[in-house]
KEPA-675172 format. One record per residue: residue in three letters; x, y, z of N, C-alpha, C in turn. Coordinates in steps of 0.02 Angstrom, whole numbers, plus 50000, padded with zeros to 5 digits. Layout:
AlaXYZXYZXYZ;...
END
This chain:
Val498725083349729498905076349721498355072149753;Arg498175066749717497635062549742497835055249738;Phe497685051549792497795044349795497115040949803;Val496955036149759496325032549764496465025149769;Glu496385022449829496515015449842495885011249831;Ser495985005049809495425000449799495684993249804;Gly495204988549806495384981549805495324977949872;Gly495184981749925495094978649990494464974549993;Gly494374970950049493774966950058493844962250116;Leu493404957250117493384952250169493704945850142;Val494144942850179494484936750156494654932450216;Tyr494664925850206494864921350259495614920950264;Ser495834919250324496554918350336496844913450284;Gly497424915250257497734911250205497564913550135;Gly497074917950129496854920350064497304925750036;Ser497094928349978497484933449943497034939249921;Leu497334944949915497004950849887497524954949849;Arg497294958749800497734963349765497444970449771;Leu497834974749801497634981649809497914985849752;Ser497544991149734497764995849683497725002849711;Cys498145007249685498125014249703498265018349640;Val497755021949618497835026349561498035033249586;Val498555035949557498835042249580498745047549526;Ser498545053549545498475059049498498775065349529;Gly498955070049486499205076349510499965076849518;Leu500315071449500501045071749500501315067349445;Asp501945068149429502265064049377502465057449409;Phe501995052749408502045046649447502715043149438;Arg502965042649379503555038549367504175041449401;Arg504135047649424504725050749455504725050049530;Tyr504215046649558504155046449631504235039449660;Thr504605039049715504585033149758503885032549787;Met503635026349792502955025349815502935020549874;Asp502455021749918502385017949980501695014949987;Trp501665009350023501045006950052501105007350128;Trp500565009850159500515010250231499885006450252;Arg499835004950316499215002050342499095004350414;Gln498455004650431498265006650499497775001550527;Pro498004997150570497544992350602497064995950649;Pro496514992850667496034996050711496354998050777;Gly496265004450796496525006950860497275007850863;Gln497615007250806498345007950806498565013550759;Glu499205014850759499485020050716499575017350645;Arg499645021950600499785020150530500525018850523;Asp500695013250491501395011150483501565009850410;Leu502185011250393502445009750326502565002250321;Ile502324999050267502434991850259502814990150196;Ala502824994450147503184992950085503354999350048;Arg503904999250012504125005049973504475002649910;Thr504355006049855504705004649793505005010949764;Ser505605010449739505925016049705505605016849636;Gln505805022149601505525023549535505635017749487;Glu506225014749489506395009449442506265002449470;Glu505975002149530505834995749564506484991849577;Asp507034995449582507664991949596507844992349669;Arg507484996349707507574996549780506884995749811;Ile506814990049844506174988249874506274987149949;Tyr505804989749988505824988750060505164985450081;Tyr505214980550127504634977650159504734977550234;Asp504214979250271504234978150342504264970650356;Ser504574968850410504654961850426503984958150433;Ser503464961850450502804958650461502484956250396;Val502724958850338502414956950274502924953950225;Lys503554954250241504074951750195503964944450180;Gly504004942850115503894935950094503174934250078;Arg502704938650098502004937450084501704942750039;Phe501944948850044501674954450004502184956449951;Thr501924958849894502354961249840502104968049816;Ile502534973049818502374979649792502604980149720;Ser502204983349678502394984349609502044990549582;Arg502244992649523501964998749494501904998049419;Asp501415001549391501335002049318501325009449302;Asp501895012049280501945019249267501495021449209;Ser501335016949163500895018849108500185020049131;Lys500015017449191499335018149218499325022449281;Asn499905025249300499955029149362499675025249421;Thr499845018849424499535014449474500055010549512;Leu499955010249577500365006349623499945000349646;Tyr500274994649653499934988449673500244985549736;Leu499834981649771500084977649827499744970849823;Gln500134965749803499884958949802499994955949870;Met499454953749902499494951149970499294943749968;Thr499724939449994499584932349998499664929950069;Ala499434923750082499494920750149499274925650203;Leu498704928750192498464933950237498324931050306;Lys498454935250356498354933450426497854938250457;Thr497564936250513497074940650545497384947350565;Asn498024947350582498324953750602498534958050542;Asp498354955950481498404960250422497794964650415;Thr497284963450457496684967650456496864974850470;Ala496674979250423496874986250427496564990150369;Val496614996650374496485000950316497155002250283;Tyr497185001150217497815001750180497805008150138;Tyr498375011650140498445017950105499085017950063;Cys499065021750009499685022849972499885030249979;Ser500515031549968500755038449970501465038449941;Ser501775044249944502465045049922502825048949976;Pro503445047049992503795050450046503935057750030;Arg503855061850080503955069050074504315071550136;Pro504665077350132504975080250192504435081850244;Ala504645081850306504185083450361503875090350349;Gly503225090550359502855096750348502615097750277;Gln502825093250232502605093850162502255087450139;Glu501995083750187501695077250169501085078150125;Phe500995073250080500385073150040499795071250084;Arg499205073650065498595071850101498435064550086;Trp498225060950138498045053950130497395053150089;Gly497355047750052496735045850020496265042650070;Gln495715039850044495225036950090495425029950114;Gly495915027050081496135020350100495655014950076;Thr495875008750083495445003050067495504998050124;Arg494924995750148494904991550208494994984250191;Val495434980950228495534973750222495364970550289;Thr494924965650287494734961950347494874954550335;Val495284951750378495464944650372495154940750430;Phe494754935750412494424931550461494834925250473;Ser494794922750534495144916450549494724910450530;
END
């Protein structure tokens, strides 16, 4: 299974970015999908999750109302639309799918987002 994230970059506070994650090696439409992020010097945290049908969506309180997770099963691609970006959104962003402990998928390389004030 492979996750390839893209779309990160440098942006000023208040700006927007759209991240993409192309997934291969699994039947994408059958999997719940997550976005995670790891700020500099901190742990990686789950920030958004979508069910297969996009009928159950979770957002961490730090991004709720500003970020939108979505998916295009025809393209095996997961998206994260980020608006009203803040400096503390600076992080490397990763996608994945939840797995039982000990069976986690390997992380992709992530995509770096840097927000300037």
